[in-house]
N, C-alpha and C positions, 0 to 999 in steps of 0.2 A: 387695424392700421396696416399700411402698405410699406414695403421697403422702397424708399425713394432713392433712385439712382439717376445719374446723368442720362443713361440710356432711356429710362422710363420717361423722364421729363422731355427729352427730345421727341419721343413718339407722341406724347400728349400735345406738345406744341404743334407738331406736324398735323395731327388730326384736327386740332382747333383752327388751323389755318386752311382747312379744306382738302388736305391730302388724304389719300387712301393708304391703308397699311394692310399687308397680308395678315390674316388671322393668326398665323403662327408666330408673328412678332409681338402680339399682345394677347396674353392669355392669363388664366388664373382668376383670383377673386375680384380684382379690379375690373377686368374685362367683363366678367359676369354681371357685376353691379351696373356698369355703364350700359350694357345691353338691356338689362332688366328695366332700367329707368328710361330707356328710349333715347338717351342722348348720344348713343352710339348704335349703329345698325350694321348688319352684315349683308352682303350680297355675293352671289356666286359669279365668278368670271372664269369661264372655261373650267379648269379643274381646281381652281383656287377659291378660297373664301376671303373676301376683302372687308375690312372695317372702314367706316367713314362716319363723320358726324354731320348730320343734316344742318345743325346750327352750331357753329363754333362757339358763339357766346353762351349758349345754353350748356354746352359741354364744360366750359370754363366755370360757369356759375355753379354747376353741380359739383365739380371737382373741389371747389373752394369750401364746400360744406363737409367734405370727406377728410381733408387733412390740411393743416396750416401750410405745409410745403407747397400745396397746389393753389394757394391764393394768388401767387405771382409766379407762374411757371418759368418765365425767362429769368426772373430774379433768383429763384431757387437754383436754377441751372448754373447761373453765374457763380453762386456761392460754392456749389459742389466742384466746379471746374477750377476754382482758384488753386494755383499750384502751391502757394505758401500758406502759412497759418492765417486764419481769418478770425478776428475776434467776434464774440457774440454780439457786441454792439454793431459791428459792421453787418453781420447777418440780419439783424433787425432792420437796419437802414436799407439794405438791398432787397430783402424778401419779406420782412415783417415777422420772421421766425428766428429765434436765437439758437435753435438746436437742430437745424437742418444738417449741419455738418459738425462732427465732433471737434471741439475746440478746447485747448488747454487754457484755462483762465489764470493759472498760477505757474507760469514758466519761470525759470531762473534758479538762483542758488543763494545761499547765505554767505556773508563775508564778515570778518571780524579782524580787529587789530588792537595791539596795545600801544601803538604810536600813531600819531596823526599822519595820514598819507593823502597827498593831493592826487586826485584822479579826475577823469572826464567822463561825463555821461551825456550822450546826445549833443556833444560839442560844448557843453558847459562844464566849467571847473567846479568841483566840490571837494570837501574834506571828509575823509573816512576816519571817524573818531568816535565810535559808539561808546556811550557811557558803560561803566562796569555793570555787568548783568544784562546786557542787551546785545543784539547783533543788527546788522543791516541785511536787507534782502534786495538783490539786484534782479529786476525783472527784464528790463531791456538790455540784456547782456551783449547783444550784437553791437551796441553803441557804448559799451563800457570799456575804457582804456586806462592803463596805468603807465607811469613813467617806466622806462625800460630797465632801470636799476632795481625796481621792486621785485623781490623774489616771492613767488606764490607758493604757499605751503598748504597742501591738501590734507585735511584732518579726517581720519576714518571715523572716530568715535565722538559722539556729541558732547560728552562730559569734558573731553579735552578741548573741544571747540569752544565750549562755554568759558573755560578757565585759561585762555591763552596767556594772560598776564602772569599766571603762576608757572608758566613754562618758558618765560622769556630767557632764562639762563641757557636754554638749549640752543638758541639761535643768535645770541649776542655776537658770536665769533664771525657771523656773516658780514657785519659792519654795514649792512644796507637795510632799508625798510622791508618789512615782511607783512604780506597780506595773507591771512588765513581764510581758506574756503572750506566749506563743509561738503563732504562726499554725499551726504543725504540732503534732500531726496535724490535718488538715483534716476534722474530723468534723461541723462545724456547732455543736458544743457552745459554742465560744467566742462566736459571734455570738448564740446563744440567751441566754447569760448577760449579755452586754452590753446586750441589749434589756430585760433584767429590772432593771438597775440604773440610777441617774441620773447616774453619774459621766461626766466628759468622757473622750473617747477620742482618742488621737493615733496615727495610723498611721506607723510608722517602717520604711521600706523602701528599696529601690533608687531612685535618682533617674533613672528611665527610664520609657519609655512603658508597659512591662508592670507596673511598680510602681504607676503611677497607675491603670491599669486594675484591678488587684487592689483598690486602695483604693475606687475608685468603685463597683465591682460587688458587692464582698463586705461593705463597711462603710458607706460613705456612703449607699448605696441603702437600707440598713436603719436607720441611726441619724440620718440627716439632718445638721443643723448641729451636733449634739452631737459629731460626728466631724470630725477635721481631719487634714491630711497634713503630716508634719514636713518643713519646708523650712528648712535652715540659712541663716544670714546669708551664708555664703560659697558658696551654691549655684552661682552662675555660675562661680566659679573652679574648683570641683570638676568641674563638667560640662565646662568647657573642656579639662580634663586627663583626661577620662573615656575610655571605650572607644567607638571608632567602630564596631567590630564589633558591640557590643551594640546600637547604634542600627540598624545595617543588618539585623541578624537580626530586629528587631522591627517595622520600619517598615511592611512589607507588611501585617502583621496589624492594626496599630494606627493606620495612616495616617489613617483616617477616624473615629477615636475621638472621640466627643463628650465634652468635659470638663464634666460637669454641675455640678461644684463650681467656681465662678468663682475661688475663692481659689487653686486649683491651676493655673489657666490660665497665669499667668506662668512657672511651672516647666515646663509643657509647651512653652511658646514658646521657652524657653532650650534645651531638648533638641532641638527642631526647628531652632533657629538654628545650633547647633554640630554637629548630626548626631552627638551623642555621648550616652552614658549613664554614670552613675556607680554603681559597685557599693557596696552598703551597708557591706561589710566595711572599706572605706576609712575609716570613722569610728572604728574601734578604735585607741586610742592604745597604744603600746608603750614 
């Protein structure tokens, strides 16, 4: 198999259209194959070696037997040159091959809510109200919009994301609808969507140095003051009874961490004071 690039396809198209190419521009296994089969020949011109195809149709027919990407040279070139993501279905339609260009078939992120939220997806209104024990997955997030009063809460751990209804007590004081989004899978789609919308974002994670670092580097750095870190009123009591091992495992890596968001500095001070961290799963009520 050959590495199919835009540059290679452009050269093969030029050859099949009757152009000559310097031998230095087409070398390696593919050039050897084409020369051996006689669909490509070389000739000397002054001090240079030039490649050309005596029959462009014969060159194309032979290439089509070597790699699916060569069955439609122009179509494959179009696929590779697409600046944005291109689906596998589009690749098949254009070139006949779904794997010419790497394509993510499962982009997007999970959402959950314990209240019904009206949202829009691709211009159409729909209700976010997943039954208990289920979530929704938003794939076309570029066209997913919420009312501006909805607060987006990013959840670090999947168990907390699953049981959002058991953590309602933590967010009731907001007095606005809350949409929970999962941090996993970490594809970058979530932060891209958050940067598109005006809604406030609250990061809900472990009360430890690693959790603060995730918030600062992945969200606060991108969203600024529109983002905040969830700090419960009883944070000190929870940290006092938290995990010393969690702190010891993290201190070497995060000892010199700069807390750029001053609103989170009191939490970081409590963690360092008690040498403990608190796992987010402790917020789930049973």
